[in-house]
C-alpha positions as CSV (number, residue, x, y, z in Angstrom):
1,M,77.2,111.2,101.6
2,V,77.4,113.7,104.1
3,L,80.9,115.4,104.7
4,Q,82.6,116.5,107.7
5,P,82.8,120.6,107.8
6,S,86.9,119.8,108.1
7,L,86.6,118.3,104.5
8,K,83.5,120.6,103.0
9,N,86.4,123.5,103.9
10,C,88.8,120.8,101.5
11,L,86.6,121.3,98.4
12,G,87.3,125.2,97.5
13,L,90.6,125.0,98.2
14,S,93.2,125.7,95.2
15,C,92.9,124.0,92.1
16,I,92.6,120.6,93.5
17,L,89.4,119.2,92.2
18,R,87.8,116.7,95.1
19,T,84.8,114.7,94.1
20,P,82.9,111.5,96.2
21,K,84.0,107.9,94.6
22,A,84.8,108.5,91.4
23,G,84.4,104.8,90.7
24,F,88.8,104.4,91.1
25,R,88.2,100.7,90.2
26,S,87.2,100.8,87.0
27,T,90.0,103.2,85.3
28,A,92.5,101.8,83.6
29,G,96.0,102.8,85.1
30,G,98.3,106.0,86.6
31,A,98.3,107.7,89.5
32,L,95.2,108.3,92.0
33,V,94.8,110.5,95.1
34,I,92.1,109.0,97.3
35,Q,91.4,111.0,100.9
36,S,89.0,109.2,103.5
37,V,85.8,111.5,104.4
38,S,86.0,109.1,108.0
39,N,87.7,110.1,111.3
40,D,87.5,106.7,112.7
41,V,91.3,105.1,112.8
42,Y,89.4,101.2,112.3
43,Q,88.0,102.2,109.2
44,N,90.8,104.4,107.7
45,L,93.0,101.1,108.0
46,A,90.9,98.7,106.7
47,V,90.9,100.8,103.4
48,E,95.1,100.3,103.6
49,D,94.2,96.8,103.7
50,W,91.5,96.7,101.1
51,I,93.5,99.0,98.9
52,H,96.2,96.4,99.2
53,D,94.5,93.5,98.9
54,H,92.1,94.6,95.7
55,M,93.8,97.4,93.4
56,D,96.5,96.3,90.9
57,L,99.4,97.9,92.1
58,E,101.3,96.7,89.3
59,K,99.5,99.2,87.3
60,R,99.0,101.8,89.6
61,Q,100.3,103.8,92.0
62,V,97.8,105.7,95.1
63,L,98.3,108.8,97.6
64,F,95.7,107.9,100.2
65,L,94.9,110.8,102.8
66,W,93.4,110.4,105.7
67,R,92.9,111.6,109.8
68,N,91.6,110.0,112.9
69,S,90.2,111.3,116.1
70,P,91.9,110.7,119.1
71,A,93.9,107.0,119.0
72,V,96.9,104.9,119.6
73,V,98.5,103.0,116.6
74,I,100.8,100.1,117.3
75,G,103.2,97.9,114.9
76,R,102.2,94.5,113.8
77,H,104.8,93.3,116.4
78,Q,104.3,95.1,119.1
79,N,103.2,94.7,123.0
80,P,100.7,97.8,123.7
81,W,101.0,97.2,127.6
82,Q,104.7,98.3,126.8
83,E,104.1,100.6,124.5
84,C,100.9,103.1,125.8
85,N,99.1,103.5,129.1
86,L,96.3,101.4,128.8
87,R,94.5,102.5,131.4
88,L,94.9,106.4,130.4
89,L,93.6,105.8,127.3
90,R,90.5,103.9,128.4
91,Q,89.8,106.8,130.9
92,K,90.0,109.4,128.2
93,N,88.2,106.9,125.4
94,I,91.0,106.8,122.8
95,K,91.2,104.1,120.3
96,L,93.5,101.7,120.6
97,A,94.5,99.9,117.3
98,R,97.3,98.0,115.7
99,R,98.3,97.9,112.0
100,R,99.3,95.6,109.5
101,S,102.5,97.5,108.9
102,G,105.7,97.2,111.1
103,G,107.3,100.1,113.4
104,G,106.6,101.9,116.5
105,T,103.6,103.2,118.0
106,V,102.2,106.4,117.3
107,Y,99.3,109.1,118.4
108,H,97.1,110.3,116.4
109,D,94.4,112.8,116.5
110,L,92.8,115.7,114.0
111,G,96.1,117.3,114.3
112,N,98.0,114.7,112.3
113,I,97.6,114.1,108.8
114,N,98.3,110.4,107.3
115,L,99.9,109.6,104.2
116,T,99.9,106.2,102.4
117,F,101.9,105.8,99.5
118,F,101.0,102.3,97.3
119,T,103.0,101.1,94.9
120,S,103.9,97.3,93.2
121,R,106.9,95.8,95.4
122,K,109.4,97.0,92.3
123,K,108.9,100.8,92.5
124,Y,108.6,100.9,96.3
125,E,111.2,103.2,97.3
126,R,109.9,105.0,101.0
127,M,112.7,107.7,100.0
128,E,111.6,108.8,97.5
129,N,108.1,109.3,99.1
130,L,109.7,111.3,102.1
131,K,111.4,114.0,99.7
132,L,108.2,114.3,98.0
133,V,106.5,115.5,101.3
134,V,109.1,117.5,102.1
135,K,109.7,118.9,98.5
136,A,105.7,120.2,99.2
137,L,106.6,121.3,102.6
138,K,109.5,123.6,101.2
139,A,107.4,124.5,98.2
140,L,104.6,125.9,100.6
141,R,107.3,127.8,103.6
142,P,111.0,127.7,101.9
143,Q,111.6,128.8,105.4
144,L,111.2,125.8,106.7
145,D,113.8,123.9,107.9
146,V,112.9,120.3,107.4
147,H,115.2,116.7,106.2
148,V,115.0,113.5,105.5
149,T,117.0,111.0,107.8
150,D,118.8,107.6,107.5
151,R,115.7,106.2,109.6
152,Y,113.4,107.3,107.3
153,D,111.9,110.3,109.7
154,I,111.2,113.8,109.0
155,L,113.2,116.0,111.0
156,L,112.2,119.6,111.8
157,D,115.2,122.1,112.5
158,R,117.5,119.0,112.8
159,H,116.2,118.1,115.8
160,Y,112.2,117.4,116.1
161,K,110.7,114.6,115.1
162,I,107.8,116.0,112.3
163,S,107.2,112.9,110.7
164,G,107.4,108.3,111.4
165,T,107.5,106.0,109.1
166,A,106.1,102.4,108.3
167,A,105.7,99.8,105.4
168,K,103.9,96.3,104.6
169,L,106.0,94.4,101.8
170,G,103.3,92.0,99.8
171,R,104.4,89.7,97.1
172,T,103.6,92.0,94.6
173,S,102.0,94.9,96.3
174,A,103.6,97.2,99.1
175,Y,103.0,100.1,100.9
176,H,104.7,102.8,103.0
177,H,102.7,105.0,105.5
178,C,104.0,108.3,107.5
179,T,102.4,110.8,109.8
180,L,102.5,114.2,109.2
181,L,102.3,116.1,112.6
182,C,100.3,119.6,111.9
183,N,98.8,120.6,115.4
184,A,98.5,117.5,117.1
185,D,97.9,117.7,121.3
186,K,101.4,117.2,123.0
187,F,100.2,116.4,126.1
188,V,98.1,113.8,125.4
189,L,100.6,112.2,123.1
190,S,103.4,112.2,125.5
191,S,101.4,110.9,128.4
192,V,99.4,107.9,126.4
193,L,102.7,106.7,125.2
194,K,104.4,106.1,128.4
195,S,103.9,102.9,129.6
196,P,103.4,102.5,133.6
197,Y,103.9,99.0,133.5
198,K,106.8,97.5,135.6
199,G,108.2,94.2,135.0
200,L,107.0,93.5,131.7
201,K,109.9,91.4,129.6
202,S,109.0,91.0,125.8
203,N,110.9,90.4,122.9
204,A,108.3,92.4,121.1
205,T,109.5,95.1,118.5
206,P,109.8,98.6,120.7
207,S,109.4,102.3,119.7
208,V,112.5,104.3,119.8
209,P,111.5,107.5,121.8
210,A,112.0,111.0,119.7
211,S,111.3,114.7,120.7
212,V,108.8,115.9,118.5
213,K,107.1,119.3,117.3
214,N,104.2,120.6,116.0
215,L,104.5,122.1,112.3
216,F,101.9,124.8,113.2
217,E,104.0,125.8,116.2
218,E,107.0,126.7,114.1
219,D,104.5,128.6,111.7
220,P,100.9,129.3,112.6
221,S,99.8,130.8,109.7
222,L,99.2,127.0,108.2
223,T,96.7,125.1,108.3
224,S,96.0,121.3,107.7
225,E,94.1,121.4,104.7
226,M,97.2,123.9,103.1
227,L,99.5,120.6,103.8
228,L,97.5,118.3,102.3
229,D,97.0,120.7,99.0
230,A,100.8,120.8,99.2
231,I,101.7,117.4,98.9
232,V,98.8,116.7,96.7
233,K,100.2,119.1,94.1
234,E,103.5,117.8,94.7
235,Y,102.5,114.1,93.7
236,V,100.0,114.7,90.9
237,T,103.4,117.0,89.7
238,Q,105.3,114.2,90.1
239,H,102.8,111.9,88.8
240,Q,102.0,113.7,85.2
241,I,97.8,113.5,86.5
242,D,94.9,116.1,86.9
243,H,94.4,117.8,90.1
244,H,91.8,115.3,91.1
245,I,91.1,113.4,94.5
246,T,88.6,111.0,95.1
247,L,86.7,111.3,98.5
248,I,85.6,107.9,99.6
249,N,83.5,106.5,102.4
250,P,85.1,103.8,104.3
251,A,82.0,102.1,104.7
252,D,80.9,101.9,101.4
253,E,80.5,98.2,100.4
254,T,79.5,99.3,96.9
255,L,82.7,100.8,96.2
256,L,85.0,98.5,98.7
257,P,83.3,95.1,98.9
258,G,84.4,93.4,101.9
259,I,85.2,96.7,103.5
260,N,83.3,96.2,106.6
261,N,84.5,92.7,107.5
262,K,87.7,94.5,107.5
263,T,87.4,97.1,109.5
264,K,85.5,95.0,112.5
265,E,88.5,92.4,112.4
266,L,90.7,95.5,113.3
267,Q,88.6,96.0,116.1
268,T,88.4,92.9,117.9
269,W,90.0,92.4,121.0
270,E,91.8,88.9,119.1
271,W,93.3,91.4,116.9
272,V,94.3,94.3,119.2
273,Y,95.4,92.2,121.9
274,G,95.5,88.9,121.2
275,K,98.2,89.2,118.2
276,T,101.0,90.7,120.5
277,P,104.2,88.6,121.2
278,K,104.6,86.0,124.0
279,F,105.7,88.3,126.9
280,S,106.0,87.7,130.6
281,I,105.4,90.0,134.0
282,S,107.5,90.0,136.8
283,T,106.9,92.0,139.4
284,C,106.3,93.0,143.3
285,L,102.9,94.7,144.1
286,N,103.6,96.9,147.3
287,M,100.2,96.5,149.1
288,A,99.5,99.5,151.8
289,Y,96.3,97.7,154.3
290,K,96.2,99.1,157.9
291,G,99.2,101.1,158.2
292,S,101.4,98.3,156.8
293,V,102.9,97.3,153.4
294,L,102.5,93.8,152.0
295,D,104.9,93.1,149.5
296,V,103.2,90.7,146.9
297,K,105.2,88.8,143.9
298,V,103.8,88.5,141.0
299,N,105.1,86.3,137.9
300,M,102.9,85.4,134.6
301,D,103.5,84.5,131.0
302,V,101.5,85.7,128.6
303,K,100.6,84.1,125.2
304,H,98.3,85.6,122.6
305,G,97.1,87.6,125.6
306,R,96.1,85.1,127.5
307,I,97.7,84.4,131.1
308,E,99.4,80.7,130.1
309,V,101.7,80.7,133.4
310,C,100.1,82.7,137.1
311,N,101.8,82.5,140.4
312,I,101.3,85.0,143.1
313,D,103.3,84.6,146.2
314,L,102.2,85.6,149.4
315,P,101.8,85.4,153.1
316,E,99.5,82.3,153.9
317,Q,98.0,83.7,157.0
318,W,97.1,86.5,154.5
319,L,94.2,84.7,152.4
320,P,93.5,81.2,152.7
321,P,95.8,79.3,150.7
322,A,92.3,77.7,149.1
323,L,90.5,81.3,148.1
324,Y,94.2,82.2,146.3
325,S,94.6,78.7,144.7
326,K,90.5,79.7,143.0
327,L,92.3,83.1,142.1
328,V,95.2,81.4,140.3
329,K,93.4,78.6,138.4
330,S,90.6,81.1,137.2
331,L,93.2,83.5,136.0
332,T,95.3,80.9,134.2
333,G,94.0,80.8,130.6
334,S,91.9,84.1,130.7
335,K,92.3,87.2,129.0
336,F,95.2,89.8,130.3
337,C,92.3,92.2,130.6
338,P,90.7,93.8,133.2
339,N,87.5,93.9,132.3
340,E,87.6,89.9,132.3
341,T,89.3,89.9,135.5
342,T,87.0,91.7,137.2
343,A,84.4,89.6,136.2
344,L,86.7,86.5,137.6
345,V,86.9,87.6,141.1
346,T,83.6,89.1,141.3
347,T,82.8,85.5,140.9
348,L,84.8,84.3,143.2
349,L,83.7,87.0,146.0
350,R,80.8,85.4,146.1
351,V,81.6,82.1,147.1
352,C,84.1,83.6,149.3
353,P,83.5,83.2,153.2
354,Q,81.3,86.1,154.3
355,D,84.1,87.8,156.4
356,D,84.4,91.5,156.3
357,E,88.1,91.2,156.6
358,L,88.8,88.3,154.3
359,H,86.9,90.8,151.5
360,S,88.8,93.8,152.0
361,R,91.7,91.9,152.1
362,W,90.8,89.8,148.8
363,N,89.6,93.1,146.9
364,L,92.9,95.1,147.5
365,L,95.2,92.0,146.2
366,C,92.3,91.8,143.4
367,E,92.6,95.3,142.5
368,N,96.3,95.5,142.1
369,M,96.1,92.4,139.6
370,I,93.8,94.3,137.6
371,M,96.5,97.6,137.9
372,L,98.8,95.2,135.9
373,M,96.8,95.1,133.1
């Protein structure tokens, strides 16, 4: 196994021992600390699913540590068009993932630590988990003003959110995960978590905006490894176990049978977008064309990520009704997706009359429709 540089640095810190995959499935009970050697959001979310589904959480508790390359992670019941700027994500090559827990949308990068606390459902207590994190931070830097709120957030200086919470409660097992802002790119964070989409109506779970701050802004002497070690020390002390972290590769099928199928499922369009609760769009496209502005009204219903109903209201003289009708017919039933829509309109353009003016108008309408997605 090849460890990434940040994890190699972890190996020498304090008295905590980190070793590769120590066969944790066979150990009988008690608590366990696991750290991922991957920065891939889909692999790490798949590990959460695997632990929840395969480990006997009636007999043991697990703390899972992980960090991701740039990604936006939405809650199980959220609408990505409502929560983030998908066009900007595509431009910056930032991944979008949907987790299986509820809660709001978060931005991850390597300046963000993720912690997942696994227990039986009976022992599930997220307030105690967050108090553990706060206690660890205070032990590391007593001057830090950090506390847990009734909303299960951790605030810095009574105002800035440095940690948000989400959870999944199974029949017998449960997990609670939270973020910890260390040195995340706040400019990218605020940019990608700002939806530009207009006229969208949805019953999906909305995120609650908050002012955020990095812990490193408060104390530049901190490092992510120091924070991880402080949290692990507090966890192992409370659970009376050895200071030991098991490093795992989330692509290791010998250790985690079936893990790669879980990872693939989390990457599919059907999961990331298709699981979006039904929503509608009612908006007006202000299309500038040859010195004038044309108002085009668009109404769509989207279910399972596919366009169920599509109405486009534009002047008949602007585009031939037959061509406009073909567009509406092609969009109905298709994915609410710029790539699929681009392919559809390109195909339709081939059967469009060979008229430059008509082609210009057609392209302008299609470009604006794609911008909705």
